[in-house]
SEGURO-902325 format. One record per residue: residue in three letters; x, y, z of N, C-alpha, C in turn. Coordinates in steps of 0.2 Angstrom, whole numbers, plus 5000, padded with zeros to 4 digits. Atoms other than C-alpha are relative to their C-alpha. Layout:
{site "ala"; {X; Y; Z}; {X; Y; Z}; {X; Y; Z}}
...
// end
This chain:
{site "met"; {5004; 5000; 5007}; {5044; 4702; 5582}; {5005; 4998; 4994}}
{site "leu"; {4996; 5002; 5006}; {5051; 4694; 5566}; {5000; 5005; 4995}}
{site "lys"; {4999; 4995; 5006}; {5058; 4705; 5553}; {4998; 4997; 4994}}
{site "lys"; {5002; 5003; 5006}; {5050; 4703; 5536}; {5005; 5001; 4994}}
{site "val"; {4996; 5001; 5006}; {5060; 4698; 5520}; {4996; 4998; 4994}}
{site "leu"; {5004; 5002; 5007}; {5053; 4698; 5502}; {5005; 4995; 4997}}
{site "phe"; {4996; 5005; 5003}; {5060; 4682; 5494}; {4998; 4999; 4993}}
{site "thr"; {5002; 5001; 5007}; {5059; 4683; 5475}; {5005; 4995; 4997}}
{site "tyr"; {4996; 5006; 5003}; {5065; 4668; 5465}; {4997; 4999; 4993}}
{site "asn"; {5001; 5002; 5007}; {5066; 4663; 5447}; {5000; 4992; 5000}}
{site "pro"; {5000; 5008; 5000}; {5060; 4644; 5446}; {5004; 4997; 4994}}
{site "ser"; {4996; 5003; 5006}; {5069; 4642; 5429}; {5007; 5001; 5000}}
{site "ser"; {4993; 4998; 5000}; {5086; 4648; 5434}; {5004; 4993; 5002}}
{site "gly"; {4995; 5004; 4998}; {5101; 4636; 5435}; {4999; 4993; 4999}}
{site "glu"; {5000; 5008; 5001}; {5105; 4617; 5435}; {4996; 4997; 5006}}
{site "asp"; {5002; 5003; 4994}; {5099; 4614; 5453}; {4994; 5005; 5002}}
{site "pro"; {5005; 4996; 4999}; {5081; 4621; 5455}; {5000; 5003; 5008}}
{site "ile"; {4999; 4996; 4993}; {5080; 4634; 5470}; {4995; 4997; 5005}}
{site "tyr"; {5005; 5002; 4995}; {5064; 4626; 5477}; {5002; 4994; 5004}}
{site "gly"; {4997; 5006; 4996}; {5074; 4611; 5483}; {5003; 5002; 5006}}
{site "tyr"; {4996; 4997; 4995}; {5082; 4623; 5495}; {4995; 5004; 5005}}
{site "phe"; {5005; 4995; 4996}; {5066; 4632; 5502}; {5000; 4998; 5007}}
{site "asp"; {5001; 5001; 4993}; {5065; 4623; 5518}; {5007; 5002; 5004}}
{site "thr"; {4993; 4998; 4997}; {5084; 4626; 5522}; {5000; 5007; 5001}}
{site "ile"; {5000; 4993; 5000}; {5082; 4644; 5517}; {4996; 5003; 5006}}
{site "val"; {5004; 4998; 4995}; {5067; 4647; 5528}; {5002; 4998; 5007}}
{site "ser"; {4998; 5001; 4993}; {5074; 4638; 5543}; {5006; 5004; 5002}}
{site "leu"; {4995; 4995; 4999}; {5090; 4648; 5542}; {4998; 5007; 5002}}
{site "tyr"; {5002; 4993; 4999}; {5081; 4664; 5541}; {4996; 5001; 5006}}
{site "gln"; {5004; 5000; 4994}; {5069; 4660; 5555}; {5004; 5000; 5006}}
{site "arg"; {4995; 5000; 4994}; {5084; 4656; 5567}; {5003; 5007; 5001}}
{site "his"; {4997; 4994; 5000}; {5090; 4673; 5563}; {4995; 5006; 5001}}
{site "gly"; {5005; 4995; 4999}; {5073; 4682; 5567}; {4997; 5003; 4994}}
{site "tyr"; {5003; 4997; 5006}; {5066; 4684; 5550}; {4994; 4995; 4998}}
{site "ser"; {5005; 5004; 5004}; {5050; 4678; 5541}; {5000; 5002; 4993}}
{site "leu"; {4999; 4999; 5008}; {5050; 4676; 5522}; {4993; 5000; 4997}}
{site "thr"; {5006; 4999; 5005}; {5036; 4682; 5510}; {5003; 4998; 4993}}
{site "leu"; {4997; 5002; 5006}; {5039; 4672; 5494}; {4996; 5003; 4994}}
{site "his"; {5003; 4998; 5006}; {5036; 4679; 5477}; {5004; 4997; 4994}}
{site "arg"; {4997; 5003; 5006}; {5039; 4669; 5461}; {5000; 5005; 4994}}
{site "leu"; {5000; 4995; 5005}; {5045; 4680; 5447}; {4996; 4997; 4994}}
{site "thr"; {5004; 5002; 5006}; {5033; 4680; 5432}; {5003; 5004; 4994}}
{site "phe"; {4998; 4996; 5005}; {5042; 4693; 5422}; {4994; 5004; 4996}}
{site "gly"; {5006; 4997; 5003}; {5026; 4702; 5420}; {4997; 5005; 5006}}
{site "asp"; {5003; 4995; 4996}; {5014; 4714; 5429}; {5000; 4999; 5008}}
{site "ala"; {5000; 5001; 4993}; {5014; 4705; 5446}; {5006; 5002; 5003}}
{site "asp"; {4994; 4998; 4998}; {5032; 4708; 5448}; {5001; 5008; 5001}}
{site "his"; {5000; 4993; 5000}; {5030; 4727; 5445}; {4996; 5002; 5006}}
{site "glu"; {5004; 4999; 4994}; {5016; 4727; 5458}; {5003; 4999; 5007}}
{site "ile"; {4997; 5001; 4993}; {5025; 4719; 5472}; {5006; 5004; 5001}}
{site "ile"; {4994; 4997; 4999}; {5042; 4727; 5469}; {4999; 5008; 5001}}
{site "ser"; {5001; 4992; 5000}; {5035; 4745; 5467}; {4997; 5001; 5007}}
{site "gly"; {5003; 4999; 4994}; {5026; 4742; 5484}; {5005; 4998; 5006}}
{site "ala"; {4995; 5004; 4995}; {5041; 4733; 5493}; {5005; 5005; 5003}}
{site "gly"; {4996; 4995; 4997}; {5048; 4748; 5503}; {5002; 4998; 5007}}
{site "ser"; {4998; 5001; 4993}; {5049; 4750; 5521}; {4997; 4994; 5004}}
{site "asp"; {5003; 5006; 4997}; {5038; 4735; 5524}; {5005; 4994; 5001}}
{site "tyr"; {4996; 5006; 4999}; {5053; 4723; 5522}; {5007; 5003; 5002}}
{site "asp"; {4993; 4998; 4998}; {5070; 4723; 5530}; {5005; 4999; 4994}}
{site "his"; {4996; 5000; 5006}; {5078; 4717; 5514}; {4997; 4995; 4995}}
{site "met"; {5003; 5004; 5006}; {5074; 4708; 5497}; {5006; 4995; 4998}}
{site "leu"; {4995; 5005; 5002}; {5082; 4691; 5494}; {4998; 4998; 4993}}
{site "ile"; {5001; 5002; 5007}; {5084; 4687; 5476}; {5004; 4993; 4998}}
{site "ala"; {4997; 5006; 5002}; {5087; 4669; 5470}; {4999; 4999; 4992}}
{site "gly"; {5000; 5001; 5007}; {5092; 4667; 5452}; {5007; 5002; 4997}}
{site "gly"; {4994; 4998; 5004}; {5106; 4671; 5439}; {5001; 5007; 4999}}
{site "asp"; {4998; 4993; 5002}; {5113; 4687; 5432}; {4994; 5003; 4997}}
{site "gly"; {5005; 4998; 5004}; {5098; 4689; 5421}; {4994; 5002; 5005}}
{site "ser"; {5005; 4999; 4995}; {5086; 4688; 5436}; {5001; 5006; 5004}}
{site "val"; {4998; 4994; 4996}; {5096; 4700; 5447}; {4999; 5006; 4996}}
{site "asn"; {5000; 4994; 5004}; {5097; 4712; 5432}; {4992; 5002; 5000}}
{site "tyr"; {5007; 4999; 5001}; {5078; 4711; 5430}; {4997; 5003; 5007}}
{site "val"; {5003; 4998; 4993}; {5074; 4714; 5449}; {5003; 5007; 5001}}
{site "val"; {4997; 4994; 4999}; {5087; 4728; 5450}; {4997; 5006; 4996}}
{site "asn"; {5003; 4995; 5004}; {5080; 4737; 5435}; {4993; 5002; 5003}}
{site "leu"; {5007; 4999; 4997}; {5062; 4736; 5443}; {5001; 5005; 5007}}
{site "leu"; {4998; 4996; 4994}; {5070; 4743; 5460}; {5001; 5007; 4998}}
{site "met"; {4998; 4993; 5003}; {5078; 4758; 5450}; {4994; 5003; 4997}}
{site "lys"; {5006; 4997; 5004}; {5062; 4761; 5440}; {4995; 5003; 5006}}
{site "tyr"; {5004; 4997; 4995}; {5052; 4763; 5456}; {5003; 5003; 5006}}
{site "gly"; {4996; 4996; 4994}; {5065; 4772; 5467}; {5000; 4996; 5006}}
{site "asn"; {5000; 5004; 4994}; {5065; 4757; 5479}; {5007; 4999; 5002}}
{site "asp"; {4993; 5001; 4998}; {5081; 4757; 5489}; {5001; 4995; 5005}}
{site "thr"; {4999; 5005; 4995}; {5078; 4742; 5499}; {5007; 4996; 4999}}
{site "his"; {4994; 5004; 5001}; {5094; 4732; 5502}; {4998; 4993; 4997}}
{site "val"; {5001; 5007; 5004}; {5095; 4716; 5491}; {5006; 4996; 5003}}
{site "ala"; {4995; 5005; 4998}; {5104; 4700; 5495}; {4999; 4995; 4994}}
{site "ile"; {5000; 5004; 5006}; {5109; 4688; 5481}; {5001; 4992; 5002}}
{site "leu"; {4999; 5007; 5000}; {5107; 4669; 5481}; {5002; 4997; 4993}}
{site "pro"; {4998; 5002; 5007}; {5117; 4662; 5466}; {4997; 4994; 4998}}
{site "ala"; {5004; 5006; 5003}; {5104; 4651; 5458}; {5000; 4999; 4993}}
{site "gly"; {5000; 5001; 5007}; {5109; 4653; 5440}; {5005; 4996; 4997}}
{site "thr"; {4995; 5004; 5003}; {5121; 4646; 5428}; {5007; 5002; 5001}}
{site "ala"; {4994; 4997; 4999}; {5135; 4658; 5429}; {5001; 5004; 5006}}
{site "asn"; {5000; 4996; 4993}; {5131; 4669; 5444}; {5006; 5005; 5000}}
{site "asp"; {4994; 4996; 5001}; {5144; 4682; 5438}; {5000; 5006; 5006}}
{site "phe"; {5000; 4995; 4996}; {5138; 4696; 5449}; {5001; 4998; 5007}}
{site "ala"; {4999; 5003; 4993}; {5137; 4685; 5465}; {5007; 4999; 5001}}
{site "thr"; {4993; 5001; 4999}; {5155; 4680; 5462}; {5003; 5007; 5001}}
{site "ala"; {4996; 4993; 4999}; {5160; 4699; 5460}; {4999; 5002; 5007}}
{site "ile"; {5001; 4998; 4993}; {5153; 4702; 5478}; {5002; 4995; 5005}}
{site "gly"; {4997; 5005; 4996}; {5161; 4687; 5485}; {4995; 4995; 5003}}
{site "met"; {5006; 5004; 4997}; {5145; 4677; 5488}; {5002; 4992; 4998}}
{site "pro"; {4999; 5007; 5001}; {5148; 4658; 5490}; {4995; 4997; 4995}}
{site "gln"; {5004; 5003; 5005}; {5141; 4647; 5476}; {4995; 4995; 5002}}
{site "asp"; {5005; 5005; 4997}; {5133; 4634; 5487}; {4994; 5004; 5004}}
{site "ile"; {5006; 4996; 4997}; {5115; 4640; 5492}; {5000; 5000; 5007}}
{site "pro"; {5000; 4999; 4993}; {5116; 4636; 5510}; {5005; 5004; 5003}}
{site "gln"; {4994; 4996; 4998}; {5133; 4643; 5512}; {4999; 5008; 4999}}
{site "ala"; {5002; 4993; 5002}; {5127; 4659; 5503}; {4995; 5003; 5005}}
{site "cys"; {5005; 4998; 4995}; {5112; 4660; 5514}; {5003; 5002; 5007}}
{site "arg"; {4996; 4998; 4993}; {5123; 4660; 5530}; {5004; 5006; 4999}}
{site "ala"; {4995; 4995; 5001}; {5135; 4672; 5522}; {4995; 5007; 5000}}
{site "ile"; {5004; 4994; 5000}; {5120; 4684; 5519}; {4998; 5002; 5008}}
{site "leu"; {5003; 4999; 4993}; {5113; 4682; 5537}; {5006; 5002; 5005}}
{site "glu"; {4995; 4998; 4995}; {5130; 4684; 5545}; {5004; 5006; 4996}}
{site "gly"; {4997; 4995; 5004}; {5135; 4698; 5532}; {4999; 5007; 5003}}
{site "his"; {5001; 4993; 4998}; {5135; 4717; 5533}; {4997; 5004; 4994}}
{site "arg"; {5003; 4996; 5006}; {5125; 4730; 5523}; {5005; 5005; 4998}}
{site "gly"; {4995; 4996; 5003}; {5135; 4740; 5511}; {4996; 5003; 4993}}
{site "thr"; {5002; 4998; 5007}; {5134; 4747; 5493}; {5005; 4998; 4995}}
{site "val"; {4996; 5001; 5006}; {5141; 4743; 5476}; {4998; 5004; 4994}}
{site "asp"; {5002; 4996; 5006}; {5141; 4752; 5459}; {4996; 4996; 4996}}
{site "ile"; {5004; 5003; 5006}; {5129; 4749; 5445}; {5001; 5004; 4994}}
{site "gly"; {5000; 4996; 5006}; {5130; 4754; 5427}; {4993; 5002; 4997}}
{site "lys"; {5006; 4997; 5003}; {5117; 4764; 5418}; {5002; 5001; 4992}}
{site "val"; {4999; 4999; 5007}; {5116; 4762; 5399}; {4993; 5002; 4997}}
{site "asn"; {5006; 4996; 5002}; {5104; 4774; 5391}; {4995; 5000; 5006}}
{site "asp"; {5005; 4999; 4994}; {5088; 4771; 5402}; {5000; 4993; 5003}}
{site "arg"; {5000; 5007; 4996}; {5093; 4753; 5408}; {5006; 5000; 5004}}
{site "tyr"; {4995; 5001; 4995}; {5104; 4747; 5422}; {5003; 4993; 4999}}
{site "phe"; {4997; 5006; 5000}; {5117; 4733; 5423}; {5004; 4999; 5006}}
{site "val"; {4996; 5001; 4994}; {5125; 4725; 5438}; {5007; 4997; 4999}}
{site "asn"; {4994; 5004; 5001}; {5139; 4715; 5430}; {5004; 5003; 4993}}
{site "val"; {4996; 4998; 5007}; {5143; 4719; 5411}; {4995; 5002; 4995}}
{site "phe"; {5003; 4999; 5007}; {5137; 4727; 5395}; {5005; 4998; 4995}}
{site "ser"; {4995; 5002; 5005}; {5144; 4719; 5380}; {4997; 5000; 4993}}
{site "cys"; {5002; 5000; 5007}; {5143; 4719; 5361}; {5006; 4997; 4996}}
{site "gly"; {4996; 5003; 5004}; {5151; 4709; 5348}; {5000; 4992; 5000}}
{site "leu"; {5000; 5007; 5000}; {5157; 4691; 5346}; {4998; 4997; 5007}}
{site "phe"; {5002; 5004; 4994}; {5149; 4679; 5359}; {4996; 5004; 5005}}
{site "thr"; {5003; 4996; 4994}; {5141; 4693; 5369}; {4993; 4999; 5001}}
{site "asp"; {5007; 5001; 4999}; {5123; 4689; 5366}; {4998; 4992; 5000}}
{site "val"; {5001; 5007; 5000}; {5126; 4670; 5368}; {4995; 4998; 5005}}
{site "ser"; {5004; 5002; 4995}; {5117; 4669; 5384}; {4992; 5001; 4998}}
{site "gln"; {5007; 4999; 5002}; {5101; 4676; 5376}; {4998; 4995; 4995}}
{site "lys"; {5001; 5005; 5005}; {5102; 4663; 5362}; {5000; 4993; 5002}}
{site "thr"; {4999; 5007; 4997}; {5106; 4648; 5373}; {4993; 4998; 5003}}
{site "pro"; {5006; 5002; 4997}; {5090; 4639; 5377}; {5000; 4998; 5008}}
{site "thr"; {5000; 5001; 4992}; {5085; 4638; 5396}; {5002; 4992; 5001}}
{site "ala"; {4999; 5007; 4998}; {5085; 4619; 5395}; {5007; 4998; 4999}}
{site "trp"; {4993; 5001; 5001}; {5103; 4619; 5388}; {5004; 5002; 5006}}
{site "lys"; {4996; 4997; 4995}; {5109; 4630; 5402}; {4999; 4995; 5006}}
{site "asn"; {5001; 5004; 4994}; {5100; 4619; 5415}; {5003; 4993; 5000}}
{site "asp"; {4997; 5007; 5001}; {5106; 4602; 5408}; {5007; 5000; 5000}}
{site "leu"; {4992; 5000; 5001}; {5124; 4607; 5403}; {5003; 5005; 5004}}
{site "gly"; {4996; 4995; 4996}; {5128; 4622; 5414}; {5003; 5005; 4996}}
{site "arg"; {4996; 4995; 5003}; {5140; 4635; 5409}; {5003; 4998; 4993}}
{site "ile"; {4997; 5003; 5006}; {5147; 4624; 5395}; {4995; 5002; 4994}}
{site "ala"; {5005; 4999; 5006}; {5131; 4627; 5385}; {5001; 5007; 4997}}
{site "tyr"; {4999; 4994; 5003}; {5136; 4645; 5383}; {5006; 5000; 4994}}
{site "tyr"; {4995; 5001; 5005}; {5152; 4640; 5374}; {4999; 4996; 4994}}
{site "ile"; {5002; 5004; 5005}; {5145; 4627; 5364}; {4995; 5004; 4995}}
{site "asn"; {5004; 4996; 5005}; {5131; 4638; 5357}; {5004; 5006; 4997}}
{site "gly"; {4997; 4994; 5002}; {5143; 4653; 5355}; {5005; 4998; 4993}}
{site "ile"; {4996; 5002; 5006}; {5154; 4643; 5342}; {4996; 5001; 4994}}
{site "gly"; {5004; 4999; 5006}; {5140; 4644; 5330}; {5000; 5008; 4997}}
{site "asp"; {4999; 4993; 5002}; {5143; 4663; 5329}; {5006; 5002; 4996}}
{site "leu"; {4994; 4998; 5003}; {5160; 4662; 5322}; {5000; 5001; 4992}}
{site "pro"; {5000; 4999; 5008}; {5156; 4659; 5303}; {4997; 5007; 4998}}
{site "arg"; {5004; 4994; 5002}; {5144; 4674; 5303}; {5002; 5006; 5002}}
{site "phe"; {4998; 4993; 4997}; {5153; 4687; 5313}; {5004; 5004; 4996}}
{site "arg"; {4996; 4995; 5004}; {5159; 4703; 5305}; {5002; 5005; 5006}}
{site "lys"; {4997; 4995; 4996}; {5170; 4716; 5314}; {4996; 5006; 5001}}
{site "met"; {5004; 4994; 4999}; {5162; 4731; 5322}; {5004; 5006; 4998}}
{site "glu"; {4996; 4994; 5000}; {5167; 4749; 5318}; {4997; 5004; 5006}}
{site "leu"; {5002; 4997; 4993}; {5167; 4758; 5335}; {5003; 5007; 5000}}
{site "ser"; {4997; 4994; 4998}; {5169; 4776; 5340}; {4998; 5001; 5007}}
{site "ile"; {5002; 4999; 4993}; {5170; 4778; 5359}; {5004; 5006; 5003}}
{site "arg"; {4997; 4995; 4997}; {5173; 4793; 5369}; {4998; 5000; 5008}}
{site "thr"; {5001; 5001; 4993}; {5176; 4792; 5388}; {5004; 5006; 5004}}
{site "asp"; {4996; 4995; 4996}; {5182; 4803; 5402}; {5007; 4997; 5002}}
{site "gly"; {4993; 5003; 4999}; {5197; 4791; 5403}; {5004; 4998; 4994}}
{site "gly"; {4996; 5002; 5006}; {5202; 4789; 5385}; {4995; 4998; 4994}}
{site "asp"; {5004; 5001; 5005}; {5195; 4786; 5368}; {5002; 4994; 4995}}
{site "tyr"; {4998; 5005; 5005}; {5195; 4773; 5354}; {4996; 5001; 4994}}
{site "glu"; {5003; 5000; 5006}; {5191; 4773; 5336}; {5003; 4995; 4995}}
{site "gly"; {4998; 5005; 5005}; {5192; 4758; 5324}; {4996; 4994; 5001}}
{site "lys"; {5004; 5007; 5000}; {5187; 4740; 5322}; {5001; 4997; 5006}}
{site "ala"; {5000; 5003; 4994}; {5183; 4729; 5336}; {4997; 4993; 4999}}
{site "val"; {5003; 5007; 5000}; {5179; 4710; 5339}; {4995; 5000; 5005}}
{site "ile"; {5004; 5000; 4994}; {5172; 4712; 5356}; {5001; 5007; 5004}}
{site "phe"; {5000; 4994; 4997}; {5167; 4727; 5366}; {4996; 4999; 5007}}
{site "phe"; {5003; 5002; 4994}; {5164; 4725; 5385}; {5000; 5007; 5004}}
{site "val"; {4999; 4995; 4995}; {5160; 4738; 5399}; {4998; 4996; 5006}}
{site "phe"; {5001; 5004; 4994}; {5162; 4729; 5416}; {4999; 5004; 5006}}
{site "asn"; {5000; 4998; 4993}; {5156; 4733; 5433}; {5003; 4995; 5004}}
{site "gly"; {4998; 5005; 4997}; {5160; 4716; 5439}; {5007; 4997; 4997}}
{site "arg"; {4993; 5003; 5002}; {5175; 4704; 5434}; {4999; 4995; 4994}}
{site "thr"; {5001; 5006; 5004}; {5168; 4689; 5425}; {4994; 5000; 4995}}
{site "ala"; {5006; 5001; 5005}; {5157; 4684; 5410}; {5000; 4993; 4998}}
{site "gly"; {5000; 5008; 5001}; {5151; 4666; 5409}; {5005; 4997; 5004}}
{site "thr"; {4995; 5003; 4995}; {5163; 4663; 5424}; {5007; 5002; 4998}}
{site "leu"; {4993; 4999; 5002}; {5178; 4668; 5414}; {5002; 5007; 5003}}
{site "pro"; {4998; 4993; 4997}; {5188; 4682; 5423}; {5003; 5005; 4995}}
{site "ile"; {4998; 4996; 5006}; {5189; 4693; 5408}; {5003; 5007; 5003}}
{site "ala"; {4998; 4993; 4997}; {5190; 4710; 5418}; {5003; 4999; 5006}}
{site "tyr"; {4997; 5003; 4994}; {5202; 4703; 5431}; {5003; 5006; 5004}}
{site "leu"; {4998; 4994; 4996}; {5207; 4721; 5436}; {4995; 5004; 5003}}
{site "ser"; {5006; 4995; 4998}; {5190; 4728; 5439}; {4998; 4999; 5007}}
{site "glu"; {5003; 5000; 4993}; {5182; 4732; 5456}; {4993; 5003; 4999}}
{site "ala"; {5007; 4999; 5000}; {5163; 4733; 5459}; {4998; 5006; 5004}}
{site "ser"; {5002; 4994; 4995}; {5164; 4748; 5471}; {5005; 5005; 5000}}
{site "asp"; {4995; 4994; 5001}; {5178; 4760; 5464}; {4997; 5006; 4997}}
{site "gly"; {5003; 4994; 5004}; {5166; 4772; 5455}; {5002; 5000; 4993}}
{site "leu"; {4998; 5000; 5006}; {5173; 4767; 5439}; {4998; 4993; 4996}}
{site "leu"; {5001; 5006; 5004}; {5169; 4755; 5424}; {5006; 4998; 4996}}
{site "asp"; {4994; 5002; 5004}; {5182; 4745; 5415}; {4997; 4998; 4993}}
{site "val"; {5002; 5001; 5007}; {5180; 4746; 5396}; {5006; 4995; 4997}}
{site "leu"; {4995; 5005; 5003}; {5189; 4731; 5387}; {4998; 5000; 4992}}
{site "ile"; {5001; 5001; 5007}; {5190; 4731; 5368}; {5005; 4996; 4997}}
{site "leu"; {4996; 5004; 5004}; {5197; 4717; 5358}; {5001; 5003; 4993}}
{site "lys"; {4999; 4996; 5006}; {5204; 4726; 5343}; {4999; 4996; 4994}}
{site "gly"; {5001; 5003; 5006}; {5199; 4721; 5326}; {5005; 5000; 4995}}
{site "asp"; {4994; 5000; 5004}; {5216; 4719; 5318}; {4999; 4994; 4995}}
{site "thr"; {5000; 5006; 5004}; {5221; 4705; 5306}; {4998; 4993; 5004}}
{site "pro"; {5002; 5006; 4996}; {5215; 4687; 5311}; {5006; 4997; 5004}}
{site "ala"; {4994; 5002; 4997}; {5233; 4683; 5315}; {5002; 5004; 5006}}
{site "glu"; {4999; 4995; 4994}; {5235; 4698; 5327}; {4995; 4999; 5005}}
{site "thr"; {5006; 5001; 4995}; {5218; 4695; 5335}; {5002; 4993; 5004}}
{site "leu"; {4999; 5007; 4997}; {5223; 4676; 5338}; {5006; 5001; 5005}}
{site "arg"; {4994; 4999; 4996}; {5240; 4682; 5345}; {4998; 5004; 5007}}
{site "thr"; {5002; 4996; 4994}; {5231; 4694; 5357}; {4996; 4995; 5005}}
{site "val"; {5004; 5005; 4996}; {5219; 4680; 5363}; {5005; 4995; 5004}}
{site "ile"; {4995; 5005; 4997}; {5234; 4668; 5366}; {5004; 5004; 5006}}
{site "glu"; {4997; 4996; 4995}; {5243; 4682; 5376}; {4996; 5001; 5006}}
{site "tyr"; {5005; 4998; 4995}; {5227; 4686; 5385}; {4999; 4994; 5006}}
{site "leu"; {5002; 5005; 4996}; {5223; 4669; 5392}; {5004; 4999; 5007}}
{site "pro"; {4996; 5001; 4994}; {5238; 4666; 5404}; {5000; 5006; 5004}}
{site "arg"; {5001; 4994; 4995}; {5237; 4684; 5410}; {4994; 5001; 5004}}
{site "met"; {5006; 5001; 4997}; {5219; 4681; 5414}; {5001; 4996; 5007}}
{site "leu"; {4999; 5004; 4994}; {5225; 4668; 5427}; {5004; 5003; 5005}}
{site "arg"; {4995; 4996; 4995}; {5239; 4679; 5434}; {4998; 5007; 5001}}
{site "arg"; {5003; 4993; 4999}; {5229; 4695; 5433}; {5006; 5005; 4999}}
{site "lys"; {4995; 4995; 5002}; {5243; 4704; 5424}; {4997; 5005; 4995}}
{site "glu"; {5003; 4995; 5004}; {5241; 4719; 5413}; {4998; 4997; 4993}}
{site "tyr"; {5003; 5003; 5006}; {5231; 4717; 5397}; {5005; 5000; 4994}}
{site "pro"; {4996; 5000; 5005}; {5240; 4713; 5381}; {4999; 5006; 4995}}
{site "ala"; {5001; 4994; 5005}; {5243; 4726; 5367}; {4994; 5000; 4996}}
{site "gly"; {5006; 5000; 5005}; {5229; 4721; 5356}; {4993; 5000; 5004}}
{site "met"; {5006; 4999; 4996}; {5217; 4723; 5371}; {5000; 5007; 5003}}
{site "val"; {5000; 4993; 4998}; {5212; 4741; 5374}; {4996; 5000; 5007}}
{site "his"; {5003; 5000; 4993}; {5208; 4744; 5393}; {5000; 5008; 5002}}
{site "ile"; {5002; 4993; 4998}; {5200; 4761; 5398}; {4996; 4999; 5007}}
{site "arg"; {5004; 4999; 4994}; {5194; 4765; 5416}; {4997; 5007; 4999}}
{site "cys"; {5003; 4994; 5000}; {5181; 4778; 5416}; {4993; 5000; 5004}}
{site "asn"; {5007; 4999; 4997}; {5165; 4785; 5424}; {4994; 5000; 4995}}
{site "ser"; {5006; 5000; 5005}; {5155; 4788; 5408}; {5003; 5000; 4993}}
{site "leu"; {4998; 5001; 5007}; {5156; 4785; 5390}; {4994; 5001; 4995}}
{site "his"; {5005; 5000; 5006}; {5147; 4788; 5373}; {5003; 4996; 4995}}
{site "ala"; {4997; 5004; 5006}; {5149; 4775; 5359}; {4995; 5000; 4995}}
{site "glu"; {5004; 5001; 5007}; {5143; 4774; 5341}; {5003; 4995; 4996}}
{site "ser"; {4997; 5005; 5005}; {5144; 4761; 5328}; {4997; 5001; 4993}}
{site "ser"; {5002; 4999; 5007}; {5143; 4761; 5309}; {4994; 4996; 4998}}
{site "arg"; {5006; 5004; 5002}; {5129; 4748; 5309}; {4996; 4998; 5007}}
{site "asp"; {5003; 5002; 4994}; {5116; 4742; 5321}; {5002; 4993; 5003}}
{site "glu"; {4997; 5005; 4997}; {5124; 4730; 5333}; {4995; 4997; 5006}}
{site "asn"; {5003; 5002; 4995}; {5116; 4718; 5345}; {5004; 5001; 5007}}
{site "thr"; {4997; 4999; 4994}; {5120; 4722; 5363}; {4997; 4996; 5006}}
{site "asp"; {5002; 5004; 4994}; {5118; 4713; 5380}; {5002; 5003; 5006}}
{site "ile"; {4998; 4997; 4993}; {5117; 4718; 5398}; {4998; 4994; 5005}}
{site "asp"; {5001; 5005; 4995}; {5119; 4704; 5411}; {4996; 4994; 4997}}
{site "gly"; {5003; 5005; 5003}; {5113; 4691; 5399}; {4993; 5001; 4997}}
{site "gln"; {5006; 4998; 5003}; {5098; 4701; 5393}; {5001; 5005; 4994}}
{site "pro"; {4999; 4995; 5006}; {5095; 4711; 5377}; {5001; 5007; 5002}}
{site "gly"; {4999; 4993; 4998}; {5102; 4728; 5378}; {4998; 5005; 4995}}
{site "pro"; {5002; 4994; 5004}; {5099; 4745; 5370}; {5004; 5000; 4993}}
{site "ser"; {4997; 4999; 5007}; {5103; 4750; 5352}; {5005; 5006; 5000}}
{site "phe"; {4996; 4995; 5001}; {5117; 4761; 5347}; {4996; 5006; 4997}}
{site "pro"; {4995; 4999; 4996}; {5121; 4775; 5350}; {4998; 4999; 5008}}
{site "ile"; {5001; 5001; 4993}; {5124; 4772; 5369}; {5004; 5005; 5004}}
{site "asp"; {4997; 4996; 4995}; {5128; 4782; 5384}; {5000; 4996; 5006}}
{site "ile"; {4999; 5004; 4994}; {5135; 4773; 5399}; {5003; 5004; 5006}}
{site "thr"; {4997; 4996; 4994}; {5138; 4780; 5417}; {5000; 4995; 5005}}
{site "cys"; {4999; 5004; 4994}; {5144; 4772; 5433}; {4996; 5004; 5006}}
{site "leu"; {5003; 4997; 4994}; {5132; 4775; 5448}; {5004; 4998; 5006}}
{site "his"; {4996; 5002; 4994}; {5144; 4775; 5462}; {4996; 4998; 5006}}
{site "asp"; {5004; 5002; 4994}; {5137; 4766; 5477}; {4992; 5000; 4999}}
{site "gly"; {5007; 4999; 5002}; {5120; 4765; 5467}; {4996; 4994; 5002}}
{site "leu"; {5005; 5006; 4998}; {5114; 4748; 5474}; {5002; 4998; 5007}}
{site "his"; {4999; 5002; 4993}; {5111; 4744; 5492}; {5000; 4993; 5001}}
{site "ile"; {4999; 5008; 5000}; {5116; 4726; 5496}; {5003; 4998; 5006}}
{site "ile"; {4997; 5003; 4994}; {5120; 4714; 5509}; {5006; 4996; 4997}}
{site "leu"; {4994; 5003; 5002}; {5138; 4708; 5507}; {5003; 4995; 5005}}
{site "pro"; {4996; 5005; 4995}; {5148; 4693; 5515}; {5004; 5004; 5004}}
{site "glu"; {4997; 4996; 4995}; {5157; 4698; 5530}; {5007; 5002; 4998}}
{site "asn"; {4993; 4998; 5002}; {5174; 4697; 5521}; {5001; 5004; 4994}}
{site "ala"; {5000; 4995; 5006}; {5169; 4708; 5506}; {5000; 5007; 5002}}
{site "gly"; {4999; 4993; 4999}; {5172; 4726; 5505}; {4993; 5003; 5000}}
// end
């Protein structure tokens, strides 16, 4: 008897529409003894209805989309207490979370990696009453994914983020942050404030020392010093990013399980490319909080 899988997909994600791979995905799954039930994400009531009821009926849930789609589905799973294992097909623009768990970026290869993979768990972050799989961010460039039109993402790919982000530079003002964590504190000006569960943002390996299953979150703060000092930090940071060396002095790095942050003004925040909550914020790491299918060579 074939085991059932719920296949949820975002038809608007990525440069290469997922429906062009449907026959390949179905064929691979059938060869491994699975039947697929397709659900097109509507970002509305239909998603709530099917995910709230998708419990023991399905062996696992296959999600095709980018980080925003994964974030959306995972938040619904958490809301309804559904601990079904998920598998990720990287069908978005950046696919940062898929990269963090070692998933191949090619759809057929990723599908094979899932079918030949193993069941495990990874951490997820909780910020106020929301969840994120890859990163919470605030400050310069951090809501660029929200503001980049879908057509730009699909036509230009990840470069659309960088092009659209340049427009933020003339309007940006430094943040005043007060952050208390169980791994250290920070008080002062900041240009960018990240809390990573994964490693990359917009495919850039920003949190190159982070691990998605160590029970800790990696806080990175680009300090709001003088423009010259900030530029020096960025220049020092880029080669270290490639070599995975320790962060430069102008970049604060804190590992923690939980944190509380406040800002002197209302700041836009972002979680996995989606609008995040307003300050003040409380963030915790839910160790092994997400049941997931991992490639065989992943932890």
